[in-house]
N, C-alpha and C positions, 0 to 999 in steps of 0.2 A: 624673472619674467621669461627669460629664454628657455630655462629648463621646463617651465610649466607648458610653454608652447610645444616643446619637443615631446613632452608626455602626451599631449592631446593628439599630436600627429601620430605618435606610436599607436595609441588606441584605435585611431581611425584606420591605420594600416592593418591592424589585427582584424578589425571588423570587415575590412575589404577582403581579406583572406577568407573569412568565414562566409561571406556572400558568394564568393566564387567556388565554394565547396572544398577549400583547402583545409586540411585537418589542423586544429589548433594544438599548440604545444602547451606543456604545463606552465611555462613562463608566460605565454600568451594569456592563458586563463587567469593567472595571478594578476597580470596587469589590468585585465578587464574588471577584476573584483574591486578595484579602487576607483573606478570612474564615477564622476558625479555630474550633476547639472545636465548640460546639453549632451555630454558624452554618455551619460546614463540613458537619456532618451534615445540616443542613437543605438546603444546596445540593445534596448528593448525592441526597437523597430527591426533591427537586424535579426533578432531571435524570432520575432513574430513572422517576419517575411520568410524565413527559412522553414518554419513550421507550415505556413500556408502553401509553400511550393510542394511540400511532401505530403501534407495531410489534408489539404483543401480547407474549406471553412466549416469543418466538423469538430465539435467537441463531444466526446463520448462519455458515457457513464454506465455503471452496472447496477441494476436494481437487485438489491440483496437483502437477505435476512442474516443478521449477525448472531452466531451461536457461540456463546462463551463457554466452551466445554468444561474448562476448569480454571479457577483463579489461584490454585496452588502453583507456586513457581519457586525453583531453587535460586533464582536471581533476585536481587533486590536493587533495582536501578533507582537512581535518585529522583527520576522524573515520573515514575510509574505509579498510577493509582489502581490499575487493574489487579495487580497481585494483592492477595490478602494474607495476612499473617496466619499461620496454622491455628493459632488460638482464637482467631476471629470467628464468631458464629456464622459469618457469611462465607467463610472459606469452604469450598465444596467442589464436587463434580456434578454436572447435570446428569440426571437420570435418563435412561433411554426414552422413556415415555415423554419426558420434557423436551428432549431433542426433537422427537418426531412431531410432537404437538406444535412446537415453534416453527419447524420446517414446513409443516402442512399449512400453517397460518400464512407463512410467507408466500408459499405457492399460490394460495387462494387470493392473495393480494397482488399478483402479477410478478412476483420476484422470480428471477432465473438462477441466482447465485446463493449458495449456502456457504457463508464465510465462517469457517471454524477457527476460533482464536483460543489459545490456551497457553498455560505456563510451560516453561521449558523443563521437561523430564523431572518433575517434582519428586517422584518416588525415589530418586537417587539420594535425596537429602532430607526428605520430610516423612517421618513415620506415619503421620496422619494421612498423607497422600497414599502411602502403601496400603493402609487399612481401608481407605475408601475404595481403592481399586480391588482389593480382595473381596469386599462385599459385593462389588459389581461383577466379580468373576473374571478379572483380568490381572495380568502380572505387570503390565506397563501402561503408561499413558498412551504410548504410540499404538499398542494393541487396541486400546479402547477407541482411539481416534479412527483407526482403519475400520473398525466394526460400525461406528456411528456414521461414517461417510457412506459405507456400503448400505446401511439401513435407509439413509436418506435417498440414495440412488434408486433403491428397489421400491420405495414406497411413495416417492414424490417425483415431480418433474424437475426438481432443482439440480444444479450442477455444483458439486462441492469444490471449494477452494480452501486449502488449509494453510495456516501459519503456525506450525508447531514448534518453532524455535530451531535450535541446531539439529541437523540431520546427518546421519551416516548413510552410506550407499544403500544398505539394506532397507533403511527407512524410506528413502526416496523410491526404491523399487516397489515397495508395497503400496505407498501412497499414490503413485502414478496410476495404479490400476483403478482407483476410486476417486481421483481428483482430476479435473481437466487442467488445473494449473496449481502451482504451489507458490508460497511466498516466504521470504525471510528478509527483513530489513537489515542491510549492512550497517546502517546508522552512521558509523564512521570507521575508517580504516586505521586510525591511530591507536596504538597500544597505550599511549600516554593517558588516555581517559580512564584507564583502570588503576591508576596510581591512587594513593591515599588522598581522600578528599574529592576524587573525581566521580563522575556520575555512574561509572561501572565498577567502582571499587569492590562492591559486594556482589558482583555478577560474574561467576566463573564461566558462563557460556558466552560472554561478550568479548572473549579473546578474538581479535580480528581474524587470525588464521583459521579459527573454527568456522567463522562465517564464510571466508573465502572457500574453504573446503566444501561446504554445503552447496555454494553457488556453482562450483566447478563440477561437482558430482551431477547436479541437475543438468548442467550443460552437456556432459558426456552422455547422459541418458536421454537428452532431447526433451526435457520437460519444460513447457512454458512457465516462465518464472517471473514473479513480481519482487522487486527489491527497491531500495531507496536509501536516502540519507535523512538524518534527523539533525536539524540545524538549531543552534542556540543553546547547546548543552555544555559549552566551555571549549569547543574546538576552535582552532585558528582557521583563518581563511585558507591557508596552505593545506591544512589537514582536510578541510572540506573539499577542496579541489582534488587533492590526492585520492579521496574516496571516489570521486566521479571518474578519475582516470583508471582506477581499479575496475570499475564497472564497464568502462569502455573497452578495456583489454579483454575482459571475459566475454563481452558481446561480440567482439571481432573474432574471437576464437571459436565460439560455440553458436552464437545466434539465437539463444534461447531466452534472453531477457526481454519479456514482452512489455514491460513498463518500468519506469524509474519514478518513484515518489520523492518529492522534495517536501518533507513534513516539517513544520515549524513547531518548536517546543512551546508548550502552554503551561504556565504556572497554575498550580491547584493548591488549595488550602492544606490538604492532608499529606503532601509529599515532602521529602527532605529538601527539595529544591524549590519550595514554595515562594521564597523571596528572590529567586534567580530572575534576572531581567530577561524578558521575552524578545525575540527578534523583532525589529521594526518592520513595518510594511515594506519600506524601501530595501531593507536587507533581504527579505524574503523574495521580493521581485528580482533583485539583482542576482540572487542565487539561482532562481529558476531560469533566467535568461542565460547565464553562464552555463548552466547544465544543458540547455538546449544546444548551445553552440559547441560544447565539448562532445556531447553524445550524438549530435547530428540530427538531420531532419527526419530520418526514418524512425528514431526512437519515440515511443509514447511517453510523454512527460506528464505527470499527474500532480495536481495540487488539490487536496481535500477542501471543498468549499465551506464546510462547517468550521474549519480552523481559521477562516478569514471572513468572519461575519461582517456583512455590510459592504465589503469591498471585493468580494470574491470574483466578480466579473472583470475587475481591473487586472486580475492575474492572467486573463487571456492575452493581454498585451505583452506578456513575458515569453510567449511561445508554448504555453501548455496546450494540450489537446485532449485532456481527460480529467474528469472530476472524481474518478474512483467510484467505489461502491457507495450508493446512497440508499437508505432503507425507508420504506413507508411503514415499517412495522416495529423495528427495534432501534434503540439508541446506539450511539457510538460508545461501547463499553470501555474503550481506551481513553476517550475524552468525553466523559458523560456530561460535562458542563457545556458542551458544544453541540446543540441539536442540529440534525440535518436540515437543510432547506427543504421546504415542501417541493415535491416534484414539479408541480405547476410553476412555482416560483423559479426553480432551476431552469425550466424551459423558457420562461418569459425573460429572465435576466440574461440568458445566453443569447437568445435571438435579438434582444435589444442591442447587443454589442455587434450584431451582424453575423452571427454564427448559428449553425444548425445543431441542435442537440440530438444525438443518436444513442439509443440504448444498445450496448454491446453485451456479450456474455462474460463469464469469468475467464474466458480465454479469448484473446483478441482475434479479429477477423483474419489476419495474415496466417495465424496458426490454425484456425478452423479450416481454411482453404488448403492448408498443407497437412491435413490431419494424419495422413499415412506416416508422416515423419514424427509429428509432435504429440499425437494422442494415442492412448492405448486403445486397441481395436474394440474392446468391450464398451468403450464410451461413445463410439460413433453414433449408434442409434439414438442415444439420449441427446447428443448435441444436435443431430439432424432434426429432431422434433421441435426445437426451440430457436433454430437459426434460420435466417433468410438466405437467399441466394448469394448475397455479398458478404456473408459471414457475420453480420450484425444480428442482433436479436430479431426474431420474426415479429412483424408488426401485425397486431390484431386490430382490424378496422372497427370492430364492435366494442373494443375495450372502453370502459368508462374511466373518467379521471380517478387516479388512485388517491385515497385519503392518506392522512399522515398522523402519527402519534409521536409523543415525546419519548416514549420508551416502553419497554416490557419488563415486568418484574415477576419474579417467581413467588407464588403463593403456596406455602406449605410444600407439597411434593411436586409442585410444578404447574399449577393451574395459571395460565396467563391472565393478565388483566383483560377485561372485555374491551375489544377494539370497536370504537364507535364507527 
């Protein structure tokens, strides 16, 4: 009984440190990861209070169109359904006319962000990918991505945000000219997950040092960056926390990490990890709260609402202040079984919890207002057309409510389904 009481007192002391703004240690965070009952409720309250002091009662989101540029990938993660085997008839690159058609559709439906998602340098390992690129007139997937981002910039009002996998400095240099922000999930900092039987065993680009390098390059180049952790894929709590501390160190050094996503693993019928247990709601909420306290009140913490159906507004209690990209046009191609909430529903359920929903751009307001440092000069006019004076998305008082579809599918050479 005495040791249990001492443990409770210890966690309360740690939370007191967090409330006063003192930086938590790794040992502090590990101690908080084990709290339950009343201590867990106190952890959640401390995290939410910290977020409110720094972020106010605002939960943001980005209205996006999801552009799956290619599902070829040289990695084969145990939890991924996005990647297609080269022999699969659905394995492909989108054609330029498909990309532009989908982007234009998104712009017509009020989207501001073009999220480009793609496999990691597939041409280095997959002959079919090289042949697809050759027919398109490109030598590499990165070349094609840069061209498609530029096409969207020139022909629509959308602001590109790309998640191209591992990046070298030359890649980041080129992409920053046609993207307002870039993204790469750290997922986890532990090399143990690449061992035989682990989720990254067949994923050469999931070596943690490769991810660190891309994050650091983006920091040196002052590129607004989205990253995060993926929980429930076999990592320990210590490895989860170590990953958060890696991100904290990078942010303290460079200041470029605009948001950290805490994404929960979801089992799917067709993946190798289809029978793997998913994180519980309590586990997800505890991780979000610890992330808020480790990363501090200034960090934007995101929890995708479609991955917590039915209870996503409860995640507000953990200290999150962003729902991420939500699309009125396209499905979540990474988690196709998890439809986005309707934008009206997202609004209603957010305000019912006592918070205001604000639309942001693919680059967060802080980085918009510091554009001379964080945005390529060529992008400024594009950003200015769609942002308001406070850096959030410009509000159109005449805008009608945006409708919602369950997804978009390619027909033949790319005709989208009719949007009702």
